C-alpha positions as CSV (number, residue, x, y, z in Angstrom):
1,M,-23.2,-44.2,-71.0
2,G,-23.3,-42.7,-67.5
3,N,-20.5,-45.0,-66.3
4,P,-17.6,-43.1,-64.3
5,A,-15.2,-44.9,-66.5
6,G,-16.8,-43.9,-69.6
7,P,-14.8,-40.6,-70.7
8,S,-11.4,-42.8,-69.8
9,L,-12.7,-45.4,-71.9
10,A,-13.7,-43.1,-75.0
11,N,-10.2,-41.4,-74.6
12,L,-8.7,-45.1,-75.0
13,V,-11.0,-46.1,-78.2
14,M,-10.5,-42.8,-79.7
15,T,-6.5,-42.9,-79.3
16,E,-6.5,-46.3,-80.9
17,I,-8.6,-45.4,-83.9
18,I,-6.7,-42.4,-84.6
19,F,-3.2,-44.1,-84.1
20,E,-4.4,-46.8,-86.7
21,C,-6.1,-44.6,-89.1
22,L,-3.4,-42.0,-89.5
23,K,-0.2,-44.2,-89.5
24,N,-0.9,-45.1,-93.0
25,M,-2.1,-41.6,-94.4
26,K,0.1,-40.3,-97.3
27,F,0.0,-36.7,-95.8
28,V,1.3,-35.3,-92.5
29,V,-1.3,-34.3,-90.0
30,T,0.0,-31.0,-88.6
31,I,-2.3,-30.2,-85.7
32,L,-4.5,-32.6,-83.9
33,K,-6.6,-31.9,-80.8
34,L,-8.8,-34.3,-79.1
35,Y,-11.2,-34.1,-76.4
36,V,-13.3,-37.4,-76.0
37,D,-14.9,-37.9,-79.5
38,D,-14.5,-34.2,-80.7
39,T,-11.4,-33.9,-82.9
40,F,-9.8,-31.1,-84.7
41,L,-7.5,-31.8,-87.5
42,I,-5.7,-29.8,-90.2
43,I,-5.2,-31.7,-93.4
44,P,-5.0,-31.0,-97.2
45,S,-8.3,-29.7,-98.4
46,D,-8.4,-32.4,-101.1
47,S,-8.0,-35.3,-98.6
48,V,-11.0,-34.5,-96.3
49,D,-13.2,-37.1,-97.9
50,Y,-10.5,-39.8,-97.7
51,L,-9.9,-39.1,-94.1
52,L,-13.8,-39.7,-93.6
53,E,-13.6,-42.9,-95.5
54,T,-10.8,-44.2,-93.5
55,F,-11.9,-43.5,-90.1
56,N,-15.6,-44.9,-91.0
57,A,-14.0,-47.9,-92.4
58,Y,-12.3,-48.8,-89.0
59,H,-15.5,-50.4,-87.3
60,P,-19.2,-50.7,-88.9
61,R,-20.4,-49.6,-85.6
62,I,-18.3,-46.6,-85.1
63,Q,-19.1,-43.7,-87.7
64,F,-17.7,-40.2,-87.7
65,T,-19.1,-37.0,-89.2
66,I,-17.3,-34.1,-90.4
67,E,-17.5,-30.4,-90.6
68,R,-15.5,-28.3,-92.8
69,E,-14.2,-24.7,-92.5
70,K,-16.5,-22.1,-93.4
71,D,-15.3,-18.4,-94.1
72,N,-11.8,-19.7,-92.8
73,E,-13.8,-20.6,-89.4
74,L,-14.2,-23.9,-87.7
75,S,-15.7,-24.2,-84.3
76,F,-14.2,-26.7,-81.6
77,L,-16.0,-26.9,-78.3
78,D,-16.4,-23.5,-77.1
79,V,-13.8,-22.1,-79.4
80,R,-13.9,-20.6,-83.0
81,V,-10.7,-21.1,-84.6
82,R,-9.9,-18.9,-87.5
83,R,-7.4,-18.9,-90.2
84,R,-5.8,-15.6,-90.8
85,A,-4.5,-14.7,-94.4
86,D,-0.8,-15.2,-93.1
87,G,-1.9,-18.8,-92.4
88,T,-1.6,-18.4,-88.5
89,L,-4.5,-19.3,-86.5
90,S,-6.6,-17.2,-83.9
91,T,-9.1,-18.4,-81.5
92,R,-12.1,-16.7,-80.1
93,W,-14.5,-17.9,-77.2
94,C,-18.1,-18.5,-78.7
95,M,-21.3,-19.8,-77.2
96,K,-23.3,-22.3,-79.2
97,P,-26.6,-20.9,-81.1
98,T,-28.5,-23.1,-78.7
99,S,-27.3,-21.2,-75.6
100,S,-30.2,-19.2,-74.0
101,G,-27.4,-17.3,-71.9
102,R,-29.0,-17.9,-68.6
103,L,-26.7,-18.3,-65.6
104,L,-26.8,-18.4,-62.0
105,N,-28.9,-15.3,-61.3
106,Y,-27.3,-13.0,-59.0
107,R,-30.6,-12.6,-57.0
108,S,-30.8,-16.1,-56.1
109,D,-30.3,-17.7,-52.8
110,T,-26.8,-18.8,-53.3
111,C,-23.4,-18.2,-51.5
112,R,-22.1,-14.9,-52.9
113,K,-18.8,-16.5,-53.8
114,Y,-20.5,-18.7,-56.2
115,K,-21.9,-15.8,-58.2
116,I,-18.3,-14.4,-58.3
117,S,-16.9,-17.8,-59.7
118,V,-19.6,-17.3,-62.3
119,I,-18.1,-14.0,-63.5
120,K,-14.6,-15.3,-63.1
121,N,-15.6,-18.3,-65.2
122,L,-16.8,-16.2,-68.2
123,L,-13.7,-14.0,-68.1
124,H,-11.4,-17.1,-68.0
125,R,-13.3,-18.3,-71.3
126,G,-13.3,-14.6,-72.7
127,I,-9.7,-14.0,-72.1
128,N,-7.6,-17.3,-71.9
129,L,-9.6,-19.0,-74.7
130,S,-9.5,-16.2,-77.0
131,S,-6.6,-14.2,-79.2
132,S,-5.9,-10.7,-77.7
133,E,-7.6,-9.1,-80.7
134,F,-11.1,-10.5,-79.3
135,H,-10.9,-9.5,-75.6
136,H,-12.7,-6.1,-76.0
137,E,-15.4,-7.5,-77.8
138,N,-15.6,-10.5,-75.5
139,L,-15.6,-8.2,-72.4
140,K,-18.4,-6.2,-73.8
141,E,-20.3,-9.8,-74.4
142,I,-19.8,-10.8,-70.8
143,K,-20.9,-7.6,-69.3
144,Q,-24.3,-8.1,-71.3
145,I,-24.5,-11.4,-70.3
146,L,-24.2,-10.9,-66.5
147,K,-26.6,-7.8,-66.9
148,V,-29.5,-10.0,-68.2
149,N,-28.8,-12.2,-65.3
150,A,-29.0,-9.2,-62.7
151,Y,-25.3,-9.0,-61.7
152,P,-24.5,-5.6,-60.5
153,S,-22.4,-3.7,-63.0
154,L,-20.1,-2.1,-60.2
155,L,-19.4,-5.7,-59.1
156,V,-18.7,-6.8,-62.6
157,N,-16.5,-3.9,-63.3
158,R,-14.5,-4.7,-60.2
159,I,-13.8,-8.3,-60.9
160,I,-12.9,-7.6,-64.4
161,N,-10.5,-5.0,-63.2
162,E,-8.9,-7.1,-60.6
163,Y,-8.8,-10.4,-62.9
164,K,-5.6,-11.9,-63.8
165,P,-5.4,-14.8,-66.4
166,S,-4.7,-17.9,-64.4
167,P,-1.3,-19.7,-65.2
168,S,-1.0,-22.9,-66.7
169,R,0.4,-25.8,-64.6
170,H,3.6,-25.8,-66.2
171,Q,3.9,-22.2,-65.5
172,L,3.3,-22.8,-61.6
173,G,6.3,-24.9,-61.5
174,E,4.9,-27.0,-58.4
175,T,1.9,-28.7,-57.6
176,K,-1.0,-27.0,-55.6
177,E,-1.6,-28.0,-51.9
178,T,-4.3,-30.7,-51.9
179,R,-7.5,-29.5,-50.3
180,S,-10.6,-31.6,-48.9
181,Y,-13.9,-30.4,-49.6
182,F,-17.1,-31.1,-47.6
183,R,-20.6,-31.0,-48.5
184,F,-22.4,-28.5,-46.5
185,P,-26.0,-27.1,-46.6
186,F,-26.1,-23.1,-47.4
187,V,-27.9,-21.0,-44.7
188,P,-27.6,-17.3,-45.2
189,K,-25.3,-15.6,-42.8
190,L,-24.8,-18.7,-41.0
191,S,-22.7,-21.0,-43.5
192,S,-20.3,-18.3,-44.3
193,K,-19.5,-17.7,-40.6
194,I,-18.9,-21.7,-40.4
195,S,-16.8,-21.7,-43.2
196,N,-14.3,-19.0,-42.1
197,S,-14.2,-20.7,-38.6
198,I,-12.9,-23.9,-40.2
199,R,-10.6,-22.0,-42.4
200,R,-9.0,-20.4,-39.0
201,V,-8.2,-23.9,-37.6
202,S,-7.7,-25.7,-41.1
203,T,-5.7,-24.5,-44.1
204,N,-6.5,-27.3,-46.3
205,S,-10.2,-28.1,-45.7
206,R,-13.1,-26.2,-47.3
207,L,-16.9,-26.6,-47.4
208,A,-19.0,-26.9,-50.6
209,F,-22.2,-25.4,-50.1
210,Y,-25.5,-26.8,-51.6
211,N,-29.0,-25.3,-51.7
212,L,-31.5,-26.8,-49.3
213,K,-34.5,-25.9,-52.1
214,S,-33.8,-27.1,-55.5
215,V,-35.6,-26.5,-58.5
216,R,-37.4,-29.9,-58.1
217,S,-39.3,-28.4,-55.2
218,L,-40.9,-25.7,-57.2
219,F,-42.8,-28.7,-59.5
220,S,-45.3,-30.9,-58.6
221,K,-44.5,-34.6,-59.2
222,L,-45.7,-36.0,-62.4
223,E,-45.7,-39.7,-61.1
224,D,-48.1,-40.9,-58.4
225,R,-46.6,-41.1,-54.9
226,A,-45.8,-44.9,-54.0
227,G,-48.4,-46.5,-51.7
228,T,-47.0,-47.2,-48.0
229,L,-46.0,-50.9,-48.8
230,D,-44.5,-50.2,-51.9
231,R,-41.9,-47.9,-50.5
232,S,-38.2,-49.2,-49.9
233,N,-35.4,-47.9,-47.8
234,V,-37.6,-46.9,-45.0
235,V,-38.1,-46.7,-41.0
236,Y,-41.4,-47.9,-40.3
237,K,-43.8,-48.5,-37.2
238,I,-46.0,-51.4,-36.6
239,P,-48.6,-50.8,-33.6
240,C,-49.5,-53.3,-31.4
241,A,-53.4,-54.4,-31.2
242,G,-53.1,-55.6,-27.8
243,C,-51.4,-52.6,-25.9
244,N,-50.1,-49.1,-26.7
245,R,-46.6,-50.2,-27.6
246,C,-45.2,-50.7,-31.3
247,Y,-42.5,-52.2,-33.2
248,I,-39.9,-49.9,-35.0
249,G,-37.9,-51.4,-37.9
250,Q,-36.0,-50.4,-41.0
251,T,-35.6,-52.1,-44.2
252,K,-33.9,-51.6,-47.6
253,Q,-36.3,-53.8,-49.4
254,L,-40.0,-53.1,-50.3
255,L,-42.0,-52.8,-46.9
256,S,-44.5,-55.0,-48.5
257,S,-41.8,-57.9,-48.5
258,R,-40.8,-57.1,-44.9
259,V,-44.3,-57.1,-43.6
260,R,-44.9,-60.4,-45.3
261,Q,-41.9,-61.7,-43.5
262,H,-43.0,-60.3,-39.9
263,K,-46.4,-62.1,-40.6
264,N,-44.8,-65.4,-41.2
265,D,-42.5,-65.0,-38.3
266,C,-45.7,-64.8,-36.1
267,H,-47.0,-68.0,-37.1
268,E,-47.4,-70.8,-34.5
269,K,-44.8,-73.1,-36.0
270,F,-42.1,-70.5,-35.5
271,R,-42.7,-70.3,-31.8
272,D,-39.6,-72.1,-30.8
273,K,-37.5,-70.3,-33.5
274,E,-34.1,-69.1,-32.2
275,G,-33.1,-65.8,-32.8
276,K,-36.8,-64.4,-33.1
277,T,-37.5,-60.7,-34.0
278,A,-38.6,-58.6,-30.9
279,L,-42.0,-58.3,-32.9
280,A,-42.3,-61.9,-32.7
281,L,-41.3,-62.3,-29.6
282,H,-43.7,-59.9,-28.1
283,S,-46.4,-61.6,-30.0
284,F,-45.7,-65.1,-28.5
285,S,-45.1,-64.1,-25.2
286,T,-48.4,-61.7,-24.6
287,G,-50.6,-63.4,-27.2
288,H,-51.0,-59.8,-28.8
289,Q,-51.4,-59.3,-32.5
290,F,-49.8,-56.6,-34.3
291,D,-52.0,-54.4,-36.5
292,F,-50.1,-54.8,-39.9
293,Q,-53.2,-52.6,-41.5
294,Q,-52.1,-49.5,-39.4
295,I,-48.3,-49.6,-40.6
296,S,-46.9,-46.2,-41.2
297,V,-43.4,-45.0,-42.6
298,L,-41.6,-42.7,-40.2
299,D,-38.6,-41.8,-42.4
300,G,-37.1,-42.5,-45.6
301,E,-33.4,-42.9,-46.1
302,K,-31.2,-44.7,-48.8
303,N,-27.8,-44.2,-46.9
304,W,-27.7,-47.4,-44.8
305,M,-25.7,-45.6,-41.8
306,K,-28.3,-42.9,-41.7
307,R,-31.2,-45.1,-41.6
308,N,-30.0,-47.2,-38.8
309,L,-29.4,-44.0,-36.9
310,S,-33.1,-42.7,-37.6
311,E,-34.3,-46.2,-36.5
312,M,-32.4,-45.6,-33.1
313,I,-33.9,-42.5,-32.5
314,H,-37.4,-43.5,-33.3
315,I,-37.2,-46.5,-31.2
316,N,-36.2,-44.0,-28.3
317,L,-38.8,-41.7,-29.3
318,H,-41.7,-44.2,-29.1
319,D,-42.9,-46.8,-26.5
320,T,-41.5,-49.9,-28.4
321,V,-41.2,-53.8,-27.8
322,N,-37.8,-53.4,-29.6
323,H,-34.7,-55.3,-28.0
324,R,-32.4,-52.9,-26.0
325,S,-29.5,-54.1,-28.1
326,D,-31.2,-52.6,-30.9
327,T,-30.3,-49.1,-29.6
328,Q,-26.7,-49.7,-28.5
329,G,-25.4,-48.0,-31.7
330,L,-27.0,-44.5,-30.7
331,H,-24.3,-42.3,-29.2
332,Q,-25.4,-40.8,-25.5
333,S,-24.9,-37.1,-27.3
334,Y,-28.3,-37.7,-28.8
335,N,-30.1,-38.1,-25.2
336,N,-30.6,-34.8,-24.4
337,L,-31.9,-33.8,-27.7
338,I,-34.5,-36.9,-27.7
339,S,-35.6,-35.7,-24.2
340,L,-36.2,-32.2,-25.5
341,F,-38.1,-33.6,-28.3
342,R,-40.3,-35.8,-26.1
343,Q,-40.8,-32.8,-23.9
344,F,-42.0,-31.0,-27.1
345,K,-44.4,-33.5,-28.2
346,C,-46.1,-33.6,-24.8
347,R,-47.0,-30.1,-25.0
């Protein structure tokens, strides 16, 4: 569960089970639709129990449940399949009874094109997944759902009037052009202008916006915040007790483990050790001791490259004992920004 390969493995297992269980059946399965572990079958009404027993006998740890049609109807995923009097089938888009009908609210601070996509997504479900006799009723239901979520009726009606059912892949006749999408923060008025600028110079590059504020930021954390030494993936600062300088470092492991390593490196028995850290070298050369009780976390970052970049920036912002080689990976374009930040701190 949760593995990216999970859906593919589930499809392989289900395909094997269906093939093995159906090849010896005494009847013909006229329709079979499969989506992961949801299966839609049309079989003789007197063979339902026999089919279920056959599938559950395949393996004791793989057991199935079955749902029979009721009033000539049966739901499959987001579609309700109905058997007409002449034996043909009709489909209608439906929402599960547990659905709250809550969508992306129109008043939310989100890119407008995503709100339009919400409308088009509902139209795709209501039109493409339904037989024509249900289109009118589905449109009324879609309008009501959008109204509850504060979508303006003028916008909804305009999108409905302009909507054209999307063609299937075999109707297109050719593969669509491959596009590259890049994650980008959404800032009202600014992000759309940047996106338009990129479109003018690159036809196959698009920005995928995300909000800087999430639902998580609205609620307090139930768990107690981890102590300074119990944190990992951090950039940290250790002040020197003998002067005004400090040591800046970064670590993926728990900060308590890294501090313990620094303390061990400062033991007298390691004075002649080669490849000493800048912290240990400063301690042995000056006789100063570092104040490990005043250690502070400057930044938290799980990404290794970003964490290293943050470390180099903080080394340049502080009076440190770090080696010069610790900042060689920082591009010169950051120098002006760091100088401006220093001036701001001094005010």
